[in-house]
N, C-alpha and C positions, 0 to 999 in steps of 0.2 A: 498624537499616542502617534507610535512608531509602528509600521507592522512591513515586513517583505513580502512580495510576491516571488515565486518561483516556479516556472515549468519544469514537471517533474522527469519527463522523459521523452527524447523522439522517440521511444521503439511505444509507446502510449498511443503514439497518434498511429502511427504505425497498425496498430491492432484495432483500433478502434477511430475507423475513417471518420475525419470530419470534426472529431471530437478533441478535447484537448481538457489534460488535468492539471488543473495549479493546486501549487501549496500557498495557503494567506500563513504568515506567521508573526506572530506578537512575541515580542522578546519578554515580556511578564514584568519589565521594572523599566519602568518606575510606577506603569499602571499597568492592573491585570486587562486581559483579553475582555474586551466587553461581550456580556451576555448574549448569545448563546454561546460566544465561542469560546477557542480555546487556544491554549498557545499556536497549536499546529493545526491549521482547518484544510482540508480538502474540497477542492469544488470540480465539478466536471464543468464546460461548457459545450453544448450540444449545437450541431453545424446551423442552427435554428438561432442561434445567441442565447437559449432559453441555459439559466445557471443552476445545478443541482450541488448542496453543499452534501459531501458523503461524511456524516457529522463521527460515524459508527460505522463498526466491523459488519451490522447487520446493512445498511445501506449500500455500503460498497460492497457487499455480497450478491444485493437484489441489483447493482449498476453494471455487475461483471455476468447478472441471470438475462438482464433485459439488456445491453447497450453491445455484447458483443459478439463478433456474425462466430459461424460455428468454424472450430478448428480441423482440422482433416489429416492430419501426421503428428506424428511423436514431438519435432521438434518445434511444431505451432501451440502446442501443449507446452512446453517445457518455456515457450515464450511466454503465453500469457501467465502460467505459474508466476515467471520470475515479476510480472507486472505487480502481479498482487501480491508476492511477496514484500516488493520494495514501498507500494500503497500502504501496506501492513504496518512496516517501520512507523511511517507518520502517525498511525494512530496510536501506536506504545511509545514515545519518547517526546522528550518537549524541546526539540529543537537542535541541543546542542550535543546531538550524537550521530557517530557514523558507522555505518555497515558495510560488509561486503560478506556476499552470498556465497557460501563455502561452495564450490566448485565441484565436487564428486559428492557431497550432500543431495542435490536434483536428481531423484529419478522418477522413473512415471512406472507405473505397476497396470496390467492389464488382467482384465476379468470378465470374461463376457460380455465385449463390446465396450467396456468403460473403459477407461482411463481415471488414474490418481497420481497427480503429479504431486510429490512433498518436498519439504526441503528446509535450510537452516541458512539464518544471516545472523552472523557474529558481529557484534560491538566490537569496533577498532577503537572508537574515540566517545568520551562522554559517558559510557557506562561500561559493564561488565555485564558478560555473557550473551543472550542470543534469543534469537525470536524463531521458532518451529511453524511451520506454515504447509498446508494443503488445499489443493485444488481439485476436484474429482468434476469429469467430463463426461454427458451418457455417450449412448452410440451414432449420434447426430453430430455432436461434437459441441455439443451447449454448457456453460456448466451451472451443474445441479447444486453443488458442494464450494465451499470454501471457508477455513478456518485459518483460526495463527493463533500462539499460544507466545506468550512473552514472560521469558523470565531475565529479568534487566534488573542491575545494581546501577542506579546513575553516580556516575565517579565525576570527579574535576573539579574546577570552577564552576560556578554559575553567579549572573547578578543576583543580589539581594533580592529575594520573591521570585527568579526567575525558574524555580521546579513547579510551579502550580497549573 
């Protein structure tokens, strides 16, 4: 069975000192990924070598809440949000899509000391549509809430069985 391991981003390593995020992709053809895996699988590797699977938005959100150092500036909050959005892309696609974050869509809203950053990643290949997302930071700069929503229609060629 073929799989491909990718390191997601240097930016991720900068925000999560000593941690690395990897994607393990299974092509879906000729053999589907073995349970409990999907076509795209996110993993976080901690400084002590412990591996944690970030299988869904809930576990990804918990990772952001527990592993992330507090942000102190609007630019840091935007940087963390962009990591959230990029990793969320992997939870909403089959490995044949590419996305671009819509530059002017990333906005920060401040309310009584909390920051909410929101934005959109638009599909540029393999799908039509976009993923919208937001992350909220409390007064201390820690992530308290994060979500993403995909409005995607897969397009283009896939290997037989590659959409599962």
